[in-house]
N, C-alpha and C positions, 0 to 999 in steps of 0.2 A: 551781373548774370541773373536772369529771371529765376525766381523760386518756382519750382515745378508744382508745388502744392497750391499755387495761386488759382489754378483751374478748379481744383476741388473746393477751394474757398468760395469762388464765384457761385458754384452750384449750391453750396450750403446757405449762403446769404440769400440767394433767390428763393430757396425752399422756405426760409424763415418768413420772408415778406409775402410770398404767395399763400402760405398757410393762413396768415393773418387776414389777407384780403378775402380769401374764401370764407373764413369764419365770420368776417364782418358782413359779407353779402348774404350768406345762407343762414347765419345764426346757428351753425352746427356746433360751435364751441363758444364759450365765454372768453372775453378778452380783458386782461388787466393791463393798464398802462402803469409803468413803474420807473422810478428814478434809477439810474444805472447801478447804484450800490444800495438799492432798496430791497424789501423782502420778497424778491422774485421767487425764491425757492418755496416759500410758503404758498404763494399763489399757484405755482405749478403743481404742487401736491394736491390742490383742489381742482385740478383739471383746466385751469386757465391757460390760454396762450398769452405770452407776455410781449408787450411792445414797449420800446424805450424811446421816449421823445428826444433824449440827448443824442442817441444814435442818429435819429432823423435830422437833428440839428447839425451834427457833424457832416452829414451828407450835403446839407445846404452850404456848409462852409467849403467842403472839398469841391463842389461843383461851382463855386464862386457866385452863387445866386443869393447868398445871405443879405448882401447890401440892397437887393431889390425889396426885401421884406422887412428889414429892421425899421425903416421909416414908417411902415404901415402900423407896426406895433407902437412906435413912438406917438403917432397921431391918435392912438387909442389909449393914451395915458401911461404907457410904459417907458420909463426914462431911458435915454441913450447911454446912461452910465451903468445900467445893470447888465446882467449876463446876456451876451449876444447870442448864445444858444437859445435862451428863452425868447428874446425879441424876434430873432429870425424865424423861429418855429411858429410862434403865434402869428407873426406877420404873414407867413406862408399859408397858414390855416385860414386867416381872414381873406386872403386872396384866392382861396380854393385851389391852391397849386402845391405840387410836391415833386421832388426829383424821382420819386418812385414811378411816375408816369413814363419818363424817358427810359429809366433803367429796366422796368419790368412790365410796362403797360398798365400799371395800377392807377386808377383815376383819383383816388383820395386815400388819406390815411385811415386805418381801421377805426371803427367806432368803439369806444371803451364801454365796458359794463361797470368798471370800477377803476379808481385811480389810487395808486400807492406811492408813497415817497418816504425818504429818510433824510433828515437834516444833517446827517453825518458829513455831507458834502458842503452844504450852504443853505441859507434860508430860501434862496431863489427857487429851489425845487418844489417847495411847498406852495409858493405863490403861483408857480407854473401849473401845478396840479389843480389848484383851486380855480384857475381860469377855465380849464377844461371841464372841471366839475360843474361850473355854472353853465357853460356852453351846452353840455350834453345831459345835464340834470341827472348825474350819477354820483354815487357816494365817493368821497375822498377820505382815505384812511392814511394817517401819517404816524411815523415814528420820529420822535424828537430826541436827538442825540447832542449832547454838549460838545464843544470843541476845546482846543488847547489843553488836552490832557498830557501827562507824561506817562504813556502807556495806558491801557484800559483799566480804570479803577473799578474795583469790585462792585461798589454800590451803583455805579453808572451802568455796568453790564446787567446787573439785576433789574434796574429800572427799564432798560431797553428790552430785556427778556420778557418782562411782564407786559410791556406795550405790545410785543409781538403776540403774546397769548391773548391779549385783550381784543385784537382785531379779528381773531379767528371766527367768532360768532357772526360778525358782519360779513366776512368773506363767505361763510357757509350760506348765508341768506342769498347773496348774489349768485353763488355757484349752484345753489339748489341741491347741495349734497353735503353729507357730513364729512368733517375733517378726519383723516386717517393718519395717525401718527406713524405707522409703518411706511406709508407712501412718502411722508415728509422725510423720514430717515433715508429712504432710497434716493430721493431727489438730492438731498444734502450730500450723500455719499458720492453721487455722480458729479456734483458741483465741486466737491473737494478734489476729486480725481482730475477734473478740468484744471483747477488751480495748480495742482502739482505738475501736470504736464506742461502747462503754459510757463510756469516758473523754470522748468528745465530747458524749455526752448529759449527763454530770455537769457538763461545762464550760459548758453553756448557763446554769447557775445563776449564772455570773459576771455575766450581764446584769442590768440594773436597769430594770424589776422582774424578778425571777426567774420563769421559766416553770414551775418545779417546786421542791419543797422536799425536805429530808432525809427527811421522812416518806413522801413519794411514792417516793423513791429506795429506801427500805428494802423496798418492795413490788416495784418494777420491777427490782431487781437479781437477782431470782430466777433467770432464765435464765443470767446470768453466773456464778452459783454452781453450778447443777445441770446446765446443758446447754452450758457452754463446750466447744468442740471439735466442736460439731455445727452444721450449717448453719442449722438452725431458729432457734438463738439469734441468729445474725448477721442473719438476715432480720428477726427481731423488732426488733433494735436499729436497723436501718435505718429501719423504720417509726416507731419511737419518736423517733429523732433528727429525722426529717423533721417530725414533729408539734411537737417542741420548737422547732425552727428557725422553723417557721411562727408559733408563739406569740411568739417573739422579734421577728420581723419585724412582727407586728401589735400588739406591745406588750401582749400578754395577760399578766396577772399571776396567779401562783398564789395570791397574797394581795393582793387589791385594796387600794390605799391604803398600800402598803409604806412603812414609816417607818425601821425599823432592820433590820440583817442580822446573823445569828448563825452561829457555827461550833459544831458539836456534836463533842466529842471523847469517844470511848469507845463502848461498846455501846448499842444501842437498849434502851428499856424496852418489850419486845414487847407486854406486856399493856395498855399505856397509850399505844400509838402514836396511835390516833385521838384520845384525850383531849388529848395533847400537841399534836397537829396543830391541833386546834380552839382550844386555848389561844393558841398563837402567832399563829394567824390572827386571833383576836379582838383581840390586842394589836397587830396589823398589823406584826409583827416576825418574818418567816420565818427559819427555819434553812435556809441556802442551800448549805452545804457541810459535809462531815464527813470524819473519818478513816475511819470504818467502811465507807462505801459505796465508797470508793476502793480497798478491799482486794482487789478482783478485777480489777486492771489490771496486766498483765504485759508491759510493752514490751520486756523483754529476750528474750522468746521469738524464736528464730531457727531456722527449719526447716533451714537449712544446717548448723547446729551444735546438734542437738536436745538431747543430754544436758547439755552444758555450759551452754547457754542456759536450759534449764529449771531447772537447779540455781541459776544466777544469779538468775533471776526469783523463785524460791521462797525464796532467801536474802535477797531485797531487800525483803520486805514490811515495812510500817511496824512491826508488833508486835515484830519481831526486832532492831530497831536500838537504838542507845544514845540517851540523852536529848538529846545535842547534835544528832544527826541529826534526831530527832523535832521538836525546837524549830525548827530551820531549815525543816523541811517545813511545819509549821503556820504559821510566819511568812510563808512564800511564799503560802500559801492565803489568809491573812488580808489580805494586800495585794491579791492578784488578785481576790478576791471582795468587797472593800470591807467588811470585817467591823467591826461596832460592839462586839461582845462575844463572849467564848468561854464556852461551857457545857461543863464537865467532868462527865461522868457517872461517879461513883465507884460501880461495880457491886460490890456486897458480895462476890459469889463469883467475881469475875473480876479477880484482881490483875494478870494479864498485860496486860489491856486497860483498866486504870484508871490514867491517867497523871498524876493529880493528887497522888499519895501521897508523892512525894519532891521537892516544891518546884517542880515544873515550872509549875504554874498561876501562882504569884507571879512566877517568873522571866520568863515570857512577858508578863504584865501590865506588869511594869517595863520590859521591853525594847521592847514594842510600843506602850505608852501607851494600852492599852485595858483595860477591866475584865473580870473573869471571875466566874463563879458555879459553885460545886460543887453538883451535884444528887446526893443520896444515894439509891440504889435498887439495882436488880439487873436483869439481863437477863431472868430468868424468875421469880424468887421475889418476888412482890409483897408478901410479908410484910415485906420490907426497905424498902418504899417508902411514904412518907406523902404521899398526893396533896394533901391540904389544905396541909401545910407547904410542899410543892414549888411549888404554885400561888402561894401568898403570896410565896415567895422570888423566883419569876420575875417576878411583877408588880412587886415592889419593885425588882428589877434593871432592868427596863425603865424604871421611873420615874427611877431613878438616871441612866441613860443620857440620858433625855429632859431632865432638869435640867441635865446636863453640856452638852448641845447648846445649850440656852437660854443658859447662862452664856457659852459660846463666842461666840454671836451677839451678846450684850450687849457683850462685850469688843471685838468688831470693828465 
């Protein structure tokens, strides 16, 4: 059943890109390019419109055009082994093409006045920003955050907080205005509300049957990624949450006849989102929770302590923690969402977000007593993905779980 709020979502995403296009053409507002979990709120408080190259790259993946552009970046010295978000986005730029043209009639991506990144995700975002910094001859301002923490350590948070403060003067120069701490607090408050609302939407998936799936969430997380900090995003999630709560109250199932429930660990396979959604619907085995879609929930944001709380929030994202923390996180979700099996997506070009490579998948299966399946693929490069083999493996996985359930019934 189609989610009614999808029409509102389309309008909101169009507004986001059309505003950026107008600003780029008319120079009526400054534009900051930012990594998806970078200091966007800081830029917004100084009047910047914010553009996210990762969001653009996901569009390249979902439109299945990424493979046209990855070789272009490869030919310019960017390895086929690194992030296919990065290589497809840079390749599209070098070809002077964008999916925004077909979607909204926009001829090119907006020109940046400054580039911002945070290595809380990976090192690639810094190299990505520096490429465009050279291309457009604009400042590149980075926050460098260490990985493999067991929760956010105080000295790390303090370091990141100071780095955030340190880039303010440079942002002021580009913005042509003074930083206003009260405006920063206001943006952070709106961003936190967006996080809370999105978290509540995702949590409706804990109900049986689930009112939405991981594949729905990958689409509806758009405003939390590109418009957090703006009231329009919060208004949207209020509407979406109300619709999901109505579905729960009425027992409306995203997948009618729901039999089994899965956890998706890792990146989406953007070019196969619909195919995967239809497969799990056919098997009556929805994916009801994921690590990925929870990536834009920042409960630590505190307008009363904006720099330190923003640093803590951005140091606390899943991708930056050590394996013990990640395993406890997944275990809690498995219990809360009544999960029957875990799907680990081993994304060929995204080592930072593929958590099956160092034994975690087996450790969790042993600890939780539920099976897992590793899906080999990639976020954007479909040459790394065998659909036929994946479908066969998933079907066999569901049959394995079904047989295990039958055996448990026989024993009892």
